[in-house]
C-alpha positions in Angstrom: -83.9 -32.0 -81.6 -86.1 -35.1 -82.0 -88.0 -34.8 -78.8 -91.2 -33.7 -80.5 -91.4 -36.9 -82.6 -93.5 -40.0 -81.8 -91.4 -43.1 -81.1 -91.8 -44.5 -84.6 -91.2 -41.2 -86.2 -88.1 -40.6 -84.0 -86.6 -43.9 -85.2 -87.2 -43.0 -88.8 -85.8 -39.5 -88.2 -82.7 -41.0 -86.6 -82.3 -43.4 -89.5 -82.5 -40.5 -91.9 -79.9 -38.6 -89.9 -77.5 -41.6 -90.1 -78.1 -41.7 -93.8 -77.3 -38.0 -94.0 -74.0 -38.5 -92.1 -73.1 -41.3 -94.6 -73.6 -39.0 -97.6 -71.6 -36.2 -95.9 -68.7 -38.5 -95.1 -68.7 -39.9 -98.6 -68.4 -36.4 -100.1 -65.7 -35.2 -97.7 -62.1 -35.4 -98.9 -58.6 -34.7 -97.7 -56.2 -32.3 -99.3 -52.5 -33.2 -99.7 -49.4 -31.8 -101.2 -48.9 -33.1 -104.7 -46.8 -36.2 -103.9 -47.3 -39.8 -105.2 -47.7 -43.3 -103.9 -47.7 -44.2 -100.2 -46.7 -40.7 -99.3 -50.3 -39.7 -99.5 -51.0 -41.9 -96.4 -48.3 -40.0 -94.5 -49.6 -37.2 -92.1 -46.7 -35.1 -93.2 -48.2 -34.5 -96.6 -51.7 -33.8 -95.3 -52.9 -30.2 -95.5 -56.6 -30.3 -94.4 -60.1 -31.2 -95.5 -62.5 -30.3 -98.2 -65.6 -31.7 -99.9 -67.0 -32.3 -103.4 -69.4 -29.5 -104.2 -70.0 -30.5 -107.8 -68.6 -33.2 -110.1 -64.8 -32.7 -110.2 -65.0 -29.5 -108.0 -63.8 -29.4 -104.4 -64.4 -26.6 -101.9 -62.0 -26.1 -99.1 -60.3 -23.3 -97.1 -57.9 -21.0 -98.9 -55.3 -21.5 -96.1 -55.6 -25.3 -96.7 -55.3 -25.3 -100.5 -52.4 -22.8 -100.6 -50.2 -25.3 -98.8 -49.8 -27.0 -102.1 -46.9 -26.3 -104.5 -47.8 -23.7 -107.1 -51.5 -24.2 -106.4 -51.3 -27.9 -107.2 -52.8 -30.4 -104.7 -53.8 -34.0 -104.5 -57.4 -34.8 -103.5 -57.9 -38.1 -101.7 -61.5 -39.4 -101.3 -63.3 -42.6 -100.3 -66.6 -43.4 -102.1 -67.9 -45.9 -99.6 -66.8 -47.7 -96.4 -64.3 -50.4 -97.1 -63.8 -49.4 -100.8 -60.4 -47.8 -100.0 -59.3 -44.4 -101.1 -58.7 -42.9 -104.6 -56.6 -39.9 -105.5 -57.0 -37.3 -108.2 -54.8 -34.3 -109.0 -56.3 -30.8 -108.5 -55.5 -27.2 -109.2 -56.5 -24.2 -107.1 -58.4 -22.0 -109.5 -59.8 -19.4 -107.1 -59.5 -18.2 -103.5 -61.5 -15.7 -101.5 -60.0 -13.3 -100.9 -57.9 -13.5 -104.0 -54.3 -14.5 -103.2 -53.4 -15.7 -106.7 -50.1 -13.8 -106.5 -48.9 -16.2 -103.8 -49.1 -13.6 -101.0 -51.3 -16.0 -99.0 -48.7 -18.7 -98.8 -47.4 -17.5 -95.4 -50.8 -17.1 -93.9 -52.2 -19.7 -91.4 -55.8 -20.6 -90.5 -56.0 -18.0 -87.8 -54.9 -15.0 -89.8 -56.1 -15.7 -93.3 -58.8 -13.1 -93.8 -62.5 -14.1 -94.2 -64.0 -15.7 -96.1 -61.0 -18.0 -96.5 -62.4 -20.2 -99.2 -60.8 -21.9 -102.2 -62.1 -23.8 -105.2 -60.0 -26.8 -106.4 -60.6 -28.1 -109.9 -59.7 -31.7 -110.6 -57.4 -31.9 -113.6 -58.4 -35.5 -114.4 -62.0 -36.6 -114.7 -63.5 -38.6 -111.9 -67.1 -39.8 -111.9 -67.3 -42.1 -108.9 -67.7 -39.7 -106.0 -70.6 -38.2 -104.0 -71.4 -34.5 -104.0 -72.9 -32.5 -101.1 -76.2 -30.6 -101.5 -75.6 -26.9 -101.0 -78.3 -24.7 -99.5 -79.7 -21.9 -101.6 -80.1 -19.5 -98.7 -77.4 -17.6 -96.8 -76.1 -19.2 -93.6 -77.1 -16.0 -91.7 -80.6 -17.4 -91.7 -79.3 -20.2 -89.5 -78.9 -18.5 -86.1 -79.2 -21.2 -83.5 -79.4 -24.9 -82.8 -76.9 -27.5 -83.8 -75.0 -28.3 -86.9 -73.1 -31.4 -88.2 -69.6 -31.3 -89.4 -67.1 -33.6 -91.1 -63.4 -33.6 -91.9 -60.2 -35.6 -91.9 -57.7 -35.7 -89.1 -54.7 -37.7 -87.8 -55.6 -40.2 -85.1 -52.9 -42.5 -83.6 -50.6 -41.9 -86.6 -53.3 -42.6 -89.2 -55.5 -40.3 -91.3 -59.1 -40.9 -90.6 -62.4 -39.2 -91.5 -64.5 -38.0 -88.6 -67.8 -36.2 -88.0 -69.7 -34.8 -85.1 -72.0 -32.0 -83.9 -71.5 -28.4 -82.8 -73.7 -25.8 -81.3 -74.3 -22.5 -83.0 -73.4 -19.7 -80.6 -74.1 -16.7 -82.8 -72.4 -14.9 -85.6 -69.5 -12.6 -86.3 -70.4 -9.8 -88.6 -74.2 -9.7 -88.0 -76.0 -9.3 -91.3 -73.0 -8.1 -93.2 -71.9 -9.8 -96.4 -69.0 -11.6 -94.6 -70.8 -13.1 -91.7 -69.3 -16.1 -89.9 -70.9 -18.5 -87.5 -69.4 -19.1 -84.0 -69.5 -22.8 -83.1 -68.8 -24.5 -79.8 -69.3 -27.4 -77.4 -66.9 -29.7 -79.2 -63.2 -29.9 -79.8 -62.1 -29.5 -83.4 -58.9 -31.4 -84.1 -56.2 -30.4 -86.5 -57.1 -31.1 -90.2 -60.8 -30.6 -90.2 -60.5 -27.1 -91.5 -62.2 -27.0 -95.0 -64.8 -29.6 -94.1 -68.5 -29.1 -94.5 -71.0 -27.7 -92.0 -74.5 -29.1 -92.4 -77.9 -28.1 -91.3 -79.2 -31.4 -89.9 -82.9 -30.4 -90.1 -82.9 -29.7 -93.9 -80.0 -31.9 -94.8 -78.0 -29.3 -96.7 -74.5 -27.8 -96.5 -74.5 -24.2 -95.2 -70.8 -23.5 -94.5 -67.2 -24.5 -94.4 -65.2 -25.0 -91.2 -62.6 -22.2 -91.1 -60.7 -22.3 -87.8 -60.7 -23.8 -84.4 -60.7 -21.7 -81.3 -57.5 -21.3 -79.3 -59.2 -20.6 -76.0 -62.4 -22.8 -76.0 -63.9 -25.7 -77.7 -65.3 -25.1 -81.2 -64.3 -22.5 -83.8 -65.8 -20.6 -86.7 -67.3 -21.4 -90.1 -67.8 -19.4 -93.3 -71.2 -19.3 -95.0 -71.0 -21.1 -98.3 -72.9 -18.2 -100.0 -69.6 -16.3 -99.9 -68.8 -18.0 -103.2 -71.2 -15.5 -104.7 -68.4 -12.9 -104.4 -66.1 -14.8 -106.8 -64.8 -12.6 -109.5 -67.3 -12.0 -112.4 -65.6 -12.5 -115.9 -64.6 -9.2 -117.5 -65.9 -10.0 -120.9 -69.3 -8.5 -121.8 -70.9 -11.8 -122.7 -69.4 -14.6 -120.6 -70.1 -18.2 -121.3 -71.1 -20.4 -118.3 -67.8 -22.1 -118.1 -65.8 -18.8 -117.9 -67.8 -17.8 -114.8 -66.6 -20.2 -112.0 -69.6 -19.5 -109.8 -72.1 -20.4 -112.6 -70.1 -23.3 -113.8 -69.9 -24.9 -110.3 -73.5 -24.4 -109.3 -75.1 -25.3 -112.6 -73.1 -28.5 -112.5 -74.2 -29.0 -108.8 -77.9 -28.7 -109.6 -77.8 -30.8 -112.7 -75.9 -33.5 -110.8 -78.5 -33.7 -108.0 -81.3 -33.6 -110.5 -79.7 -36.4 -112.6 -78.8 -38.4 -109.5 -82.4 -38.2 -108.2 -84.0 -39.4 -111.5 -81.3 -42.1 -112.2 -83.6 -45.2 -112.7 -80.9 -47.8 -112.3 -79.3 -46.6 -109.1 -80.2 -48.1 -105.7 -78.1 -45.5 -103.8 -79.9 -43.1 -101.5 -79.7 -39.5 -102.7 -79.5 -36.3 -100.8 -83.1 -35.6 -102.0 -84.3 -38.9 -100.7 -82.7 -38.2 -97.3 -84.1 -34.7 -97.2 -87.5 -36.1 -97.8 -87.1 -38.6 -94.9 -86.0 -35.8 -92.6 -89.2 -34.0 -93.3 -87.4 -31.0 -94.8 -89.4 -28.5 -96.8 -87.6 -25.8 -98.7 -89.4 -22.6 -98.2 -93.2 -22.9 -97.7 -94.2 -24.8 -100.8 -91.7 -27.1 -102.5 -90.8 -30.6 -101.5 -87.1 -31.6 -101.8 -87.9 -33.5 -105.0 -89.8 -30.6 -106.5 -87.0 -28.2 -105.6 -84.2 -30.3 -107.2 -86.3 -30.9 -110.3 -86.9 -27.1 -110.6 -83.2 -26.3 -109.9 -82.1 -28.8 -112.4 -84.2 -27.3 -115.1 -83.1 -23.7 -114.2 -79.5 -25.0 -114.4 -80.1 -26.0 -118.1 -80.7 -22.4 -118.9 -78.0 -19.9 -119.5 -77.4 -18.0 -116.2 -78.8 -14.5 -115.5 -77.4 -11.8 -117.6 -76.0 -10.1 -114.5 -76.7 -9.7 -110.8 -78.5 -6.5 -111.6 -80.7 -8.3 -114.0 -81.5 -11.0 -111.4 -82.3 -8.3 -108.8 -84.6 -6.6 -111.3 -86.5 -10.0 -111.7 -86.8 -10.3 -108.0 -88.0 -6.7 -107.6 -90.7 -7.3 -110.3 -92.3 -10.1 -108.3 -95.5 -8.6 -106.7 -95.4 -10.6 -103.4 -91.7 -10.6 -102.6 -91.3 -9.0 -99.1 -88.0 -10.2 -97.8 -84.9 -7.9 -98.0 -82.2 -8.7 -100.5 -79.8 -11.3 -99.0 -76.1 -10.6 -98.7 -74.0 -11.3 -100.7 -76.4 -10.4 -103.5 -77.9 -13.4 -105.4 -76.0 -14.3 -108.6 -77.5 -17.4 -110.0 -81.0 -18.8 -110.6 -80.7 -21.0 -107.4 -79.8 -17.9 -105.3 -83.0 -16.1 -106.6 -85.1 -19.1 -105.6 -83.5 -19.1 -102.1 -84.4 -15.4 -101.7 -88.1 -16.4 -102.1 -88.1 -18.8 -99.2 -88.6 -16.2 -96.5 -91.3 -14.3 -98.4 -95.0 -14.6 -99.4 -97.9 -15.9 -97.4 -98.6 -19.7 -97.3 -101.3 -19.4 -100.0 -99.1 -17.3 -102.3 -95.8 -19.1 -102.0 -96.3 -21.4 -105.0 -97.5 -18.5 -107.2 -94.3 -16.6 -106.2 -92.1 -19.5 -107.3 -93.9 -20.0 -110.6 -93.8 -16.3 -111.4 -90.1 -16.4 -110.7 -89.7 -19.5 -113.0 -91.6 -17.7 -115.8 -89.4 -14.7 -115.6 -86.3 -16.9 -115.7 -87.7 -18.6 -118.8 -88.1 -15.2 -120.5 -85.0 -13.4 -119.2 -82.4 -11.9 -121.5 -79.6 -14.4 -122.2 -75.9 -13.6 -122.0 -75.4 -16.4 -124.5 -77.5 -19.3 -125.7 -76.7 -22.9 -126.7 -78.6 -25.2 -129.0 -80.4 -26.9 -126.1 -81.8 -23.6 -124.7 -85.2 -23.9 -126.4 -85.5 -27.4 -125.1 -84.5 -26.3 -121.6 -87.1 -23.5 -121.7 -89.7 -26.1 -122.8 -88.7 -28.5 -119.9 -89.0 -25.6 -117.4 -92.5 -24.8 -118.8 -93.6 -28.4 -118.4 -92.5 -28.3 -114.7 -94.3 -24.9 -114.2 -97.5 -26.2 -115.8 -97.6 -29.4 -113.8 -97.0 -27.5 -110.5 -99.7 -25.0 -111.5 -102.4 -27.7 -111.5 -102.7 -27.1 -107.7 -103.8 -23.5 -108.4 -106.8 -21.8 -109.8 -107.9 -22.0 -113.4 -107.6 -18.2 -113.7 -104.0 -18.3 -112.6 -103.2 -21.2 -115.0 -104.8 -19.3 -117.9 -102.5 -16.4 -117.1 -99.5 -18.6 -117.3 -100.6 -20.1 -120.6 -101.0 -16.6 -122.0 -97.5 -15.6 -120.9 -96.1 -18.8 -122.5 -97.9 -18.0 -125.8 -96.6 -14.4 -125.8 -93.1 -15.7 -125.1 -93.2 -18.1 -128.1 -94.6 -15.3 -130.3 -91.8 -12.9 -129.5 -89.2 -15.6 -130.0 -90.6 -16.5 -133.4 -90.5 -12.8 -134.5 -87.0 -12.2 -133.2 -83.9 -12.6 -135.3 -81.8 -15.4 -133.9 -78.0 -15.7 -134.2 -76.0 -18.8 -133.5 -74.4 -18.7 -130.0 -70.8 -17.7 -129.8 -69.8 -20.3 -127.2 -71.0 -23.7 -126.1 -70.2 -24.4 -122.4 -67.7 -27.2 -122.6 -69.2 -28.4 -125.9 -68.0 -29.0 -129.4 -66.9 -25.7 -131.0 -67.2 -24.9 -134.7 -64.6 -23.3 -136.9 -65.1 -19.5 -137.1 -66.3 -17.9 -140.3 -65.0 -14.7 -142.0 -64.1 -12.0 -139.6 -64.0 -14.4 -136.6 -67.8 -14.7 -136.4 -69.5 -18.0 -136.2 -71.5 -19.0 -139.3 -75.2 -18.1 -139.1 -78.0 -20.5 -139.9 -78.6 -18.6 -143.2 -75.0 -19.6 -144.2 -76.4 -23.1 -145.1 -76.1 -22.6 -148.9 -72.3 -22.2 -148.5 -72.3 -25.4 -146.4 -74.2 -27.2 -149.2 -71.6 -26.0 -151.7 -68.8 -27.4 -149.5 -70.7 -30.7 -149.2 -70.8 -31.1 -153.0 -67.1 -31.6 -153.0 -65.9 -35.2 -153.0 -66.2 -36.1 -149.3 -65.7 -33.6 -146.5 -62.0 -34.0 -145.9 -60.6 -31.2 -148.1 -57.0 -31.9 -147.1 -54.8 -35.0 -147.3 -55.1 -37.2 -144.3 -53.2 -40.1 -142.7 -54.9 -43.5 -142.9 -54.1 -46.4 -140.6 -55.8 -49.7 -141.6 -56.0 -52.7 -139.2 -57.0 -56.3 -140.2 -57.5 -58.7 -137.4 -56.1 -62.2 -138.1 -59.0 -64.6 -137.5 -56.8 -67.5 -136.5 -54.6 -65.2 -134.3 -57.1 -62.8 -132.7 -54.3 -61.1 -130.6 -52.4 -60.1 -133.8 -53.2 -57.9 -136.7 -51.9 -56.9 -140.1 -51.7 -53.2 -140.7 -50.7 -50.5 -143.1 -50.2 -46.7 -143.2 -51.2 -44.6 -146.2 -51.8 -41.1 -147.2 -55.3 -40.4 -148.5 -55.8 -37.5 -150.9 -59.1 -35.6 -150.9 -60.0 -37.0 -154.3 -59.9 -40.6 -153.1 -56.4 -41.6 -154.2 -54.5 -43.6 -151.5 -50.7 -44.0 -151.5 -49.5 -46.7 -149.2 -46.3 -45.9 -147.3 -45.9 -49.0 -145.0 -47.3 -52.4 -144.5 -46.6 -55.1 -141.8 -48.1 -58.4 -140.8 -48.6 -60.3 -137.5 -48.1 -57.5 -135.0 -49.3 -58.1 -131.5 -52.3 -55.8 -131.1 -51.1 -54.8 -127.6 -47.7 -53.8 -129.1 -49.0 -51.8 -132.0 -48.5 -48.3 -130.7 -44.8 -49.0 -130.3 -44.5 -49.9 -134.0 -46.4 -46.9 -135.4 -44.1 -44.0 -134.6 -42.0 -44.1 -137.7 -44.7 -44.9 -140.3 -47.3 -42.5 -138.9 -44.6 -39.8 -138.5 -43.8 -40.1 -142.2 -47.5 -39.9 -143.1 -48.0 -36.9 -140.9 -45.1 -35.1 -142.6 -46.9 -35.7 -145.9 -50.1 -34.1 -144.6 -49.5 -31.6 -141.9 -49.5 -27.8 -142.5 -48.1 -25.2 -140.1 -50.5 -25.0 -137.2 -52.9 -27.4 -138.7 -52.2 -31.1 -137.9 -53.8 -33.5 -140.3 -56.6 -35.8 -139.6 -55.8 -39.4 -138.7 -58.3 -41.9 -140.0 -58.2 -45.4 -138.4 -60.0 -48.1 -140.3 -61.0 -50.9 -138.0 -63.1 -54.0 -138.2 -66.4 -53.4 -136.4 -65.4 -55.6 -133.4 -62.4 -53.2 -132.8 -64.2 -49.9 -133.3 -63.9 -49.3 -129.5 -60.1 -49.5 -129.7 -58.7 -46.5 -127.8 -56.6 -45.3 -130.6 -56.9 -41.7 -129.5 -55.1 -42.6 -126.2 -52.1 -44.2 -127.9 -48.7 -42.6 -127.3 -46.2 -43.0 -130.1 -43.2 -42.2 -127.9 -42.6 -42.1 -124.1 -43.6 -38.8 -122.7 -45.5 -37.8 -125.8 -49.1 -36.6 -125.7 -51.8 -39.0 -126.7 -52.6 -39.1 -130.4 -56.1 -37.6 -129.8 -54.6 -34.6 -128.1 -52.1 -34.0 -130.9 -54.4 -34.1 -133.9 -58.0 -35.0 -135.0 -58.4 -38.8 -134.8 -61.5 -40.6 -136.1 -62.4 -44.2 -136.7 -63.9 -45.9 -139.8 -65.6 -49.3 -140.2 -63.4 -51.5 -142.5 -65.8 -54.4 -142.8 -69.1 -52.6 -143.5 -70.0 -55.1 -146.3 -69.1 -58.1 -144.1 -70.9 -57.4 -140.9 -72.1 -60.4 -138.8 -75.6 -61.7 -138.3 -75.4 -60.7 -134.6 -76.3 -57.2 -135.6 -79.9 -58.4 -136.0 -80.0 -60.6 -132.9 -82.6 -61.0 -130.2 -83.0 -57.3 -129.7 -82.7 -56.5 -133.4 -86.3 -57.0 -134.2 -87.0 -59.6 -136.9 -84.4 -62.2 -135.8 -81.1 -63.3 -137.3 -80.5 -62.6 -140.9 -77.7 -63.7 -143.2 -76.9 -65.5 -146.5 -78.4 -68.8 -145.3 -81.3 -67.2 -143.4 -82.4 -64.4 -145.7 -85.4 -66.4 -146.7 -87.4 -68.8 -144.6 -87.5 -72.5 -145.3 -90.5 -71.9 -147.6 -88.7 -69.2 -149.5 -90.8 -66.4 -147.9 -89.3 -63.0 -147.9 -87.9 -62.0 -144.4 -89.6 -58.9 -143.0 -86.4 -57.3 -141.9 -85.7 -55.9 -145.4 -82.0 -56.9 -145.1 -82.0 -60.2 -147.0 -79.0 -61.0 -149.2 -76.8 -58.2 -148.0 -73.6 -60.3 -148.4 -74.6 -62.1 -151.6 -72.7 -60.6 -154.5 -75.5 -61.5 -156.9 -78.2 -59.4 -155.2 -77.2 -55.7 -155.3 -80.5 -54.0 -155.1 -80.6 -53.7 -151.3 -76.9 -52.8 -151.2 -77.5 -50.1 -153.7 -80.4 -48.8 -151.6 -78.4 -48.8 -148.4 -75.5 -47.1 -150.1 -77.8 -44.4 -151.5 -79.2 -43.8 -148.0 -75.8 -43.6 -146.5 -74.7 -41.0 -149.1 -77.9 -39.0 -148.6 -77.3 -38.9 -144.9 -73.7 -37.8 -145.4 -74.7 -35.0 -147.8 -77.5 -33.7 -145.4 -75.2 -33.7 -142.4 -72.6 -31.7 -144.3 -75.1 -29.1 -145.5 -77.1 -28.6 -142.3 -76.8 -28.6 -138.6 -77.1 -32.0 -137.1 -79.0 -33.3 -134.1 -77.6 -35.8 -131.6 -79.8 -38.6 -130.4 -78.8 -40.9 -127.5 -79.9 -44.4 -128.5 -79.0 -46.6 -125.6 -79.8 -44.6 -122.5 -82.9 -42.8 -121.3 -82.0 -40.5 -118.4 -79.7 -43.1 -117.0 -81.8 -46.2 -117.8 -80.2 -48.5 -120.3 -82.3 -49.5 -123.3 -81.8 -51.5 -126.4 -80.2 -49.8 -129.4 -82.9 -49.5 -132.1 -83.1 -52.1 -134.8 -81.5 -51.5 -138.2 -84.9 -50.7 -139.7 -85.7 -48.3 -136.9 -82.4 -46.6 -137.4 -83.0 -46.2 -141.1 -86.3 -44.5 -140.3 -84.6 -41.7 -138.3 -84.1 -38.3 -139.9 -81.1 -37.7 -142.1 -80.0 -35.0 -139.6 -79.5 -37.6 -136.8 -76.1 -38.3 -135.3 -76.4 -41.5 -133.2 -74.8 -41.3 -129.7 -74.0 -44.3 -127.4 -73.8 -43.4 -123.7 -73.3 -46.9 -122.3 -70.5 -48.2 -124.5 -68.5 -50.6 -122.3 -71.4 -50.8 -119.8 -74.0 -53.5 -119.3 -76.4 -53.3 -122.2 -79.0 -55.5 -124.0 -76.5 -56.0 -126.8 -72.8 -56.0 -126.8 -70.8 -53.0 -128.1 -69.8 -54.5 -131.4 -73.4 -55.4 -132.2 -74.6 -51.9 -131.3 -72.1 -50.3 -133.6 -72.8 -52.8 -136.4 -76.5 -51.7 -136.3 -75.5 -48.1 -136.6 -73.2 -48.8 -139.5 -75.8 -50.9 -141.3 -78.4 -48.2 -140.6 -76.5 -46.0 -143.1 -74.7 -43.7 -140.6 -71.2 -42.4 -141.4 -71.1 -40.1 -138.3 -71.7 -41.4 -134.7 -70.4 -40.6 -131.2 -69.9 -42.8 -128.2 -67.9 -42.7 -125.0 -66.1 -45.5 -123.2 -67.5 -45.8 -119.7 -64.8 -46.1 -117.0 -66.9 -45.4 -113.8 -69.6 -47.2 -112.0 -72.7 -48.4 -113.8 -74.9 -46.0 -111.8 -72.8 -42.9 -112.5 -74.9 -40.0 -113.7 -74.8 -39.3 -117.4 -76.8 -36.1 -117.8 -73.7 -34.0 -118.6 -72.7 -36.3 -121.4 -76.2 -36.2 -122.9 -76.2 -32.4 -122.6 -72.7 -32.0 -124.0 -73.4 -34.1 -127.1 -76.8 -32.5 -127.8 -75.3 -29.0 -127.7 -72.0 -29.9 -129.3 -73.3 -31.8 -132.3 -75.9 -29.1 -133.0 -73.4 -26.2 -132.7 -71.2 -26.6 -135.8 -72.8 -25.5 -139.1 -72.1 -29.0 -140.5 -70.6 -32.3 -139.5 -67.5 -31.3 -141.4 -66.2 -29.5 -138.2 -66.8 -32.5 -135.9 -63.4 -34.1 -136.2 -61.7 -30.8 -135.2 -64.3 -30.1 -132.5 -63.7 -33.5 -130.9 -59.9 -32.8 -131.1 -60.4 -29.6 -129.3 -62.4 -31.4 -126.6 -59.6 -33.9 -126.1 -57.0 -31.0 -125.8 -59.3 -29.4 -123.2 -59.4 -32.7 -121.3 -55.7 -32.9 -121.3 -55.5 -29.3 -120.1 -57.7 -30.2 -117.2 -60.7 -28.1 -118.3 -63.5 -29.3 -116.1 -66.3 -28.1 -118.4 -65.1 -30.7 -120.9 -64.8 -33.7 -118.5 -68.2 -35.0 -119.8 -66.3 -36.0 -123.0 -63.8 -38.3 -121.3 -63.4 -41.4 -123.5 -65.4 -39.9 -126.4 -64.9 -41.5 -129.8 -66.0 -40.3 -133.2 -67.0 -42.5 -136.2 -66.5 -40.4 -139.3 -66.7 -42.6 -142.3 -66.9 -40.8 -145.6 -68.8 -42.7 -148.3 -67.2 -40.5 -151.0 -63.7 -41.7 -149.9 -64.0 -45.5 -149.9 -61.3 -47.5 -148.2 -58.8 -49.4 -150.4 -60.3 -52.7 -151.5 -63.8 -51.8 -150.7 -66.2 -53.7 -153.0 -63.5 -56.0 -154.4 -65.6 -59.0 -153.8 -68.5 -57.5 -155.6 -66.4 -56.6 -158.6 -64.7 -60.0 -159.0 -65.6 -61.9 -162.1 
């Protein structure tokens, strides 16, 4: 296939092909029965192969996945050569054809009916694996040549990954909707069923190995486009995460977009390799242009229906190709349908016309980020249109203006569902509160604080001379501010604390819980311990984590005694403190934070306290806006200075994406700045994966989730629901793994707050 290349070009092409094979192997997994330990290395538990098609989603054959017990399997994968294997539990959530009733358990590879596909959803979040790039066009367009394949098999008593090439020897089914490819010229060993089939020219997955032939080398593969036939949700207005097809492929396209633009990663991406192969999707887009467009389309809600998408395609003036089978279902499918149409000079106009129609299409639902997603898509369209005539660009601009005019005139309702996001409490009659409900929210905010029910309060004080030990107490906090202490203990090892909490916290919860409404647990921590994973503590063996049982938030217990490091080298203005608030010549420090911990100078403290209360009131009377402070599309950046944080709007909820990761300042300093900036509400997540793991889903989830509730009052319950979804293995919520919520009510001060200032 490389015979037409010059020698230098051939070497580069071969290097790109080797890089492609590396990406394919890294994304290929093996499927096992749900056993533990070394049994996963035993061939007897091995069922077959599969591959990551999106973060936390594996595609395989139905006859492979149904070998598990009750639809439960173990997914074993290897991220890079020599790193060893990792294992994650998975659940079979869909098969094609549908055999959810268990009728498929006795079927084998040879007699399982086409298309013989299964989607496996990981039930624990994993962020350190590679995902394949899936073609947008049906495999039926690939009628000859060679393909690559990969899979796992047993070799000399060991399970090993393998790859190779096969020739395409035609199709079974012709142009029907269930076409399969016939493959030959190579032996397919046991175990590779479920592995990916790759177009080596374009560097994209086009199928899944289904079965090997009994009478000749080779076998068959199923086109990956058969996933379009997955069942459509019955409800009239489905959310993205209720439609498996949309959930998987929106996550797929966002992953590759985020991976491509990750500024801190040195790993080759599928888009990089496709560019080195010389691939060109359709007649106009480069691989990078394609993935940027698909990533933006995947930020939009999906098409309202397949019929609606077909109407959009039919409305395009230059579309000439017949409708592919199965019919397109998502935005990416519609883009793939354009590749075989339009003349060379009209292909870009066809793509841009399609993108403009997607931007203006009816929405089955919306999320708070939808206007931003539409704007980002418009930016891409406008940049791409610079290659075209001024007249065409003028027409695009007029369409955009008309779209904005119609949207401004339309009456907007708050979306009913956020895909995997933070969900607000329903209003009267089960509806979600509208934006015009804000006066009611303001009335609620005028109450003392936002916690209108009693809550449990756990306070920790670290012993400075024994940093591995703490003093602690458990109390009941009433909505009016009264705190009744139930238990107090000194010198407990911090590592042993969960084992000592069951009794005292159980008593506090009995004071506060109502039927079906577990009370909030507030955990007051010194700023250096705000990252303590209190929501993961288990008070008894076998019990669910605290964060899955009830809302758990953290509060800063030493707000008035924060260290100078909060204003360090990246704080802007240099260190500040009681001895450095003024220079040697008595000049006023430009940071505006002098004398914060001097009891005799209360003006600045009063100003900061007033700001803090004003922010709290605003957040509890309006919708908030999340702002990621320490990460810009994957590139770490310094947390703003205290003065910069104070200048942000009152509706801002700070978000830290890189907590626990390499950053310009340590975690305690970053949180100290947020606290001193006057914020009582903030979100962060504890990073557990690789430093170059993509973070677009976390950014998207927090932006949508924080903006969705009518006020910040619902955030503790919304984070609790996220944690419950995580425990239930809901993939659409995996972005929130490790999320923590600072929720520090200035109207409900902690016991002892301000004692130093009130002392005679």
